[in-house]
C-alpha positions as CSV (number, residue, x, y, z in Angstrom):
1,M,12.5,-17.5,-4.1
2,G,11.6,-14.3,-2.0
3,E,13.2,-10.8,-2.7
4,P,15.7,-11.1,-5.4
5,R,12.6,-13.2,-7.1
6,V,10.7,-10.0,-6.9
7,R,12.9,-7.9,-8.3
8,S,13.7,-9.7,-11.3
9,V,9.5,-10.1,-11.7
10,Y,8.3,-6.5,-11.4
11,D,11.9,-5.5,-13.2
12,W,10.3,-7.0,-15.8
13,W,6.6,-6.0,-15.5
14,S,8.6,-2.3,-15.5
15,H,9.4,-2.3,-18.9
16,R,5.7,-3.3,-20.4
17,Q,3.7,-0.2,-18.4
18,W,0.8,-0.6,-20.7
19,L,0.5,-4.4,-20.2
20,F,1.3,-3.6,-16.4
21,R,-1.6,-1.1,-16.5
22,A,-4.2,-4.2,-18.2
23,L,-3.2,-6.5,-15.2
24,R,-4.0,-3.9,-12.5
25,F,-7.1,-3.6,-14.2
26,L,-7.8,-7.0,-14.0
27,A,-6.9,-8.1,-10.3
28,L,-9.6,-5.5,-9.6
29,S,-12.0,-6.5,-11.9
30,G,-12.1,-3.3,-13.8
31,R,-13.1,-1.2,-11.1
32,Y,-9.6,-0.1,-10.4
33,G,-10.3,4.0,-10.6
34,R,-12.8,3.7,-8.5
35,L,-11.2,2.0,-5.8
36,H,-8.3,3.9,-6.1
37,R,-10.0,7.1,-5.4
38,L,-11.8,5.2,-2.8
39,A,-8.4,4.5,-1.3
40,V,-7.0,8.2,-1.3
41,D,-10.0,9.0,0.5
42,R,-9.8,7.3,3.4
43,L,-6.7,7.7,3.6
44,F,-7.8,11.7,5.6
45,A,-4.0,12.7,4.6
46,A,-4.5,16.7,5.5
47,D,-2.2,19.7,4.3
48,G,1.5,19.0,5.6
49,D,1.2,15.3,6.3
50,R,4.0,13.2,5.1
51,V,2.6,10.0,3.6
52,L,4.6,6.5,2.4
53,D,3.6,4.3,-0.7
54,L,4.6,1.3,0.2
55,G,5.7,-0.4,-3.3
56,C,4.5,2.4,-4.8
57,G,5.6,0.3,-8.5
58,P,6.2,2.7,-10.6
59,G,4.4,6.0,-9.0
60,V,0.8,5.6,-10.2
61,N,0.2,7.1,-6.6
62,F,1.7,10.2,-6.7
63,G,-0.6,12.4,-7.8
64,A,-3.3,11.5,-5.9
65,L,-0.7,11.5,-2.9
66,T,0.5,14.7,-3.6
67,D,-2.6,16.4,-4.0
68,A,-3.6,15.4,-0.9
69,V,-0.6,16.8,1.4
70,G,-0.5,20.2,-0.1
71,G,2.0,22.4,-0.7
72,T,3.9,21.7,2.2
73,G,3.0,17.8,2.3
74,W,5.5,14.8,1.4
75,V,5.0,11.7,-0.2
76,A,8.3,9.0,-0.1
77,G,7.3,5.7,-2.5
78,L,9.8,3.5,-1.9
79,D,10.1,0.1,-3.9
80,V,12.3,-3.2,-3.8
81,S,13.0,-3.0,-8.2
82,A,15.2,-0.9,-9.3
83,G,13.2,-0.9,-12.6
84,M,10.1,0.0,-10.8
85,T,12.2,2.8,-8.6
86,R,13.5,4.5,-11.8
87,R,10.1,4.6,-13.2
88,A,9.0,6.4,-10.2
89,R,11.7,8.6,-10.1
90,E,10.4,9.8,-13.7
91,R,6.7,10.4,-12.5
92,A,8.2,11.8,-8.9
93,G,9.7,15.1,-11.3
94,G,6.3,16.5,-11.9
95,V,4.5,16.3,-9.2
96,G,6.6,19.3,-8.4
97,G,9.2,18.3,-5.9
98,R,7.0,17.3,-3.0
99,C,7.8,13.1,-3.5
100,S,10.7,11.1,-3.4
101,V,11.7,7.8,-4.5
102,V,13.6,4.9,-2.4
103,R,14.8,1.8,-3.3
104,G,14.3,-0.5,-0.5
105,D,12.5,-3.5,1.1
106,A,9.4,-2.9,2.8
107,G,10.1,-5.7,5.5
108,R,13.4,-3.5,6.4
109,L,12.3,0.1,5.8
110,P,15.0,2.9,6.1
111,F,13.2,5.4,7.9
112,P,13.4,6.5,11.8
113,D,10.4,5.5,14.2
114,A,7.5,7.6,13.8
115,A,8.4,9.0,10.7
116,F,5.3,9.4,8.7
117,D,1.8,10.9,9.5
118,R,0.4,8.1,6.6
119,A,1.1,5.1,4.7
120,F,-0.6,3.8,1.9
121,S,-0.4,0.6,-0.3
122,T,-2.1,-0.6,-3.7
123,L,-2.1,-4.1,-4.6
124,A,1.1,-4.4,-3.1
125,V,1.2,-6.1,0.5
126,S,-0.2,-9.3,-0.3
127,A,2.8,-9.7,-3.0
128,M,5.5,-8.9,-0.9
129,P,7.9,-11.2,0.5
130,D,7.2,-10.8,3.9
131,G,4.2,-9.3,4.9
132,E,3.9,-10.1,8.8
133,A,7.5,-8.2,8.6
134,A,6.2,-5.2,6.1
135,V,3.2,-4.9,8.1
136,A,5.5,-4.4,11.8
137,E,7.3,-2.1,9.7
138,V,4.6,-0.2,8.5
139,A,3.3,0.4,12.5
140,R,7.0,1.3,13.4
141,V,7.1,4.8,11.0
142,L,3.8,6.0,11.2
143,R,3.9,8.4,14.5
144,P,0.7,7.4,17.3
145,G,-2.8,7.9,15.4
146,G,-1.6,7.3,12.1
147,R,-3.0,6.0,9.5
148,F,-1.9,2.9,6.8
149,V,-4.5,2.3,3.7
150,V,-4.1,-0.9,1.9
151,L,-5.8,-1.7,-1.4
152,D,-5.6,-5.0,-2.2
153,A,-6.6,-8.6,-3.9
154,R,-7.8,-11.8,-2.2
155,P,-9.5,-14.8,-3.8
156,F,-12.8,-15.3,-4.4
157,P,-14.1,-16.3,-1.1
158,T,-17.5,-18.1,-2.2
159,L,-19.1,-19.9,-4.4
160,P,-20.0,-20.0,-7.1
161,L,-17.0,-17.4,-8.1
162,A,-14.5,-19.4,-6.1
163,Y,-14.5,-22.1,-8.7
164,L,-12.0,-19.7,-10.6
165,N,-9.2,-19.6,-7.8
166,P,-8.0,-23.2,-8.7
167,V,-7.2,-21.3,-12.1
168,V,-6.7,-18.0,-11.4
169,N,-4.9,-18.2,-8.1
170,P,-1.3,-20.0,-9.5
171,V,-1.5,-17.9,-12.8
172,S,-1.5,-14.5,-11.1
173,A,1.2,-15.8,-8.0
174,W,3.8,-16.5,-11.4
175,A,2.9,-13.6,-13.1
176,T,3.4,-11.8,-10.2
177,E,4.3,-13.1,-6.7
178,W,0.8,-12.5,-5.4
179,H,0.6,-14.6,-2.1
180,P,-3.1,-15.7,-2.4
181,E,-3.4,-17.9,0.9
182,R,-2.0,-14.3,3.2
183,D,-4.7,-12.7,5.5
184,V,-3.5,-9.3,4.8
185,P,-6.6,-8.1,7.3
186,A,-5.3,-10.1,9.9
187,L,-1.7,-9.2,9.9
188,L,-3.0,-6.1,10.0
189,R,-4.9,-6.8,12.8
190,E,-2.1,-7.9,14.8
191,R,-0.1,-4.1,14.5
192,F,-2.8,-2.0,14.6
193,G,-5.4,-0.7,17.4
194,T,-8.3,-0.6,14.9
195,V,-8.5,-1.8,11.5
196,H,-12.1,-1.5,9.4
197,V,-12.6,-3.4,6.0
198,E,-14.3,-3.6,2.8
199,S,-14.9,-5.9,0.4
200,F,-15.6,-5.7,-3.3
201,N,-15.6,-7.9,-6.1
202,G,-17.9,-10.4,-4.6
203,G,-15.4,-10.6,-2.1
204,S,-12.0,-10.2,-4.6
205,A,-11.2,-6.9,-3.7
206,F,-10.6,-5.4,-0.6
207,L,-10.2,-1.9,0.8
208,A,-8.5,-2.0,4.7
209,T,-8.0,0.9,6.8
210,A,-6.1,0.6,9.5
211,E,-5.1,2.8,12.5
212,L,-2.4,3.1,15.3
213,A,-3.3,4.0,18.7
214,A,-2.9,7.3,19.3
215,A,-0.4,8.5,22.2
216,P,-1.6,7.9,25.7
217,R,-2.2,11.2,27.3
218,R,0.3,12.3,30.3
219,A,-0.5,11.6,33.7
220,G,-1.6,14.9,35.3
221,T,-2.4,16.9,32.5
222,V,-5.7,18.6,31.9
223,E,-8.0,19.4,29.5
224,S,-10.0,22.8,29.8
225,G,-13.4,23.8,28.8
226,S,-15.3,26.1,28.2
């Protein structure tokens, strides 16, 4: 299990993009498009921002993210799967040279501290071998005041839909390396100063917006005003 298994699973999915799109559609109960747009809005990306797309898969976020950061911004996609990074690089070529793709482990990001203004992840953190390490690494590579937006899925929390969990959870875990027991919002709260969570689809989908604390003002500085 672990990283080798994740690589092989997503290499398999990388050759079946139509099926992967269908799976994504089902994971968010047919509302992927609407929730994805909302997630991009929650990122509050601005012209010139540097954005990390964590677990970028085939690069489906690149168009929206590069639009959000404008002509002077930059998007870096990272995925552990060789097949997915190949697909992502193909897609990155269509966004005007404002996007790069790196194959790597989310738990050991190949970027320096405070390298990004924003981070974004869709249906990925819950499937990573070490979600705690991935969240910690995102906090490390974000600048003070940086924002991390996560759109992901979790088991149905309440009845009657929770009756589906004994069937849906093991099938999803087998097909995608999903960890239904992982509390992603709790992991975010351990590393970020502020975390806001919105629930959708009977609680089986969530949109978490996490912000790092801003850098403290140096002692002795005075803010002027009119």
